[in-house]
N, C-alpha and C positions, 0 to 999 in steps of 0.2 A: 504492501500499500503504501503510494508517494504520500508526503507531507508536502500541507496543504500550500500553498503561496504566502503567505503570511504566518509561520508557525511563533512568532514570537508572543499574541497576546496569549495562542494555548499555552505556551513554554511559562509566559507569566503568572496566567489562570493556575497552573501549576503547581510551581513556585509558591504563592501566596497558602495555597489549599495544602501543602508539605507543612510551612511556618505552621498556620494555623492546626495542622492535624497535630503535628508534634508539640506543639502546646499541650491541647488539649493533652495527651499522652501523660506528660509530663505532668501537669496537676491532680489530674487522676492517679496517677498509677506509683507515683514517685511520694513520699510522708515527708513532706518537707517542713522543716520549722522555721524559715524564715515568713514572718508574719504579711510582709510587703507580695509574697509571691503567692500566698493562701488567702490575703485579701485580694488584693488587684488582677490576680489571675485565674482564680479561680470562677469560671464563668462557662462550665464546660457545654452548656447545649447552643450558647450564643457562638463560640470559638466551633463548635462542630457542625452546625448546621450553614455557616458563613466557610466552613473548609469543602463539608459536602458539594454543594453551591459550585466554589470558583473550582474543584476538582472536577463536576462531570463539564462544567461548562466548558473547563478545560481539557477534557478529553473528547467533549464534543465538537475542538473544534479542529481537531486534529483527525477525528475520522468523519468530516463535514462529507465529502467525496459519497461516504458509503450512507445509503438512507436506512438499510436495516441498522446498521451499526450504533448509528444516531439515533435511533427510536431506541436502539436497546438501552445507550447509556444513557437519554431520558427517565426511561423505567426504571432503571436504575438505583438513578439520583434521585426519583419520585419513592422508593423502598426504603432507601437510605435515610433522606428525609424524616419516612413518615418511622421508623425505627427509631432512629433519634432523638424524636421528641417526645414517644412513648419513653425512653430511658431519662431525658431532661427532666419530667413531667415527676417522677420518684423522685428526682433530686430536689423538685420545688416545693413538694409536699411538705417535705420532712423537715426544713430548716433547722438550723440549728440560730440561739437569739443569746447574745449576751446580755446578765441582768444584771451584772455589778461587774466591782473586782475591789479587792484590798487592797489596798499600799502597803507593800513589804518593804527592807531594808533597803538603800541606796535604786536603782533601776528595778529593782523585781515587784511583781505584783500577782497575785489569785484573781484569773479569772472565774468567776460562774455563768455555767451557760446551760443555758436551757434544751434540749435535745428533745425534740418534737416526733411522737411517738404514734401510729398506729391509732392505739387504745389506751396510752397511758405517757407522760413526759419525764424523762429523768432530767436531771441535774449532774453535770459534770464537771470538772474541776481543772483548770491547766495555768502554770505558769508561764509567765511573761515579762523578755527582759526587753524593759522599755532604750531603747535606743536608737531609735530615727528609723531608718532606713534598714537598718541592724537586726531590728529588733526580730526576738525569737521566742517562739511558745512550744510546752512540753505538755501535753495531757498528765494528768496524773490520776494513777490506775488506783483510782479508787473504788468502791461498791456504789451501787446506787443509791446514787443520793435523791431526794424528796426536798428542795430548799426552795423559798421562795426568796422575793426581795427584804420582805421586811425580814429576812432570818440569815442575813450575810454577816451579821454581828457574832454567828455560830462558827466561823471561821476566822481562826488566829494563827498570827505565828507565835511559833515560840522560838526565841533567837534568831539568827539570820540563817537557820539553815536550815529550819523543818515547821509546816504548816500541819497546823493541827485543827480536824472539826469535831468540836463538840455540840456532841446531838443529847437533845434532853432524855434522861435518864438510861444512856447508855455510855459504854466506854467511849474517850476522845478518840479517834482514828487517825493518822496522822503519814506524813512520808520525809522522810526525810531528802533532803535538796544538797547539792554539790555547792558548797558558801561561793566558790567562784565566778560556775556559773550560771548557777540557781537550776540546774539541771535535774527532774531525782535521778537518787542516787537507785532506789528500792519501789516495791508498789508498797501500798498504803497498809498499815498494821496498829 
């Protein structure tokens, strides 16, 4: 199959699709600690839709002389868009929202994040270093908590290297942190 007279638009479409597809793969598959990447680039549904559209347009430009290949490309693009929208619907139905934070020593803080579920919502904790563009965030492996905004006072710093949650009528559970970085050393106990 000969290339069309103008392969530059097709190659430009395919390049954009490749970059956006790689961005989706990195944000979905790689668990990065950088807050900048997680907050600004975690839009896999949008990036995926644009990657599918531009990739489909690029392939359509390459196979322009062959009518059946062009129809197959458009059909595959529509199916891929519908599947990706279905996947994106699941991401958008169960969002996680930050309900508050507790300042710690230096640039450290504990973020209280409510994760919506199908039947109930749970609360997770994470430690964040507030260092501008290079802020990092690590989840704390604590059992499922059920905290509201009014209960943020139950999350406390015990020194510079330990975070504890003191639930009423229960033993406090806590996580030891590396004092230099703020990264959790072990799971809640």
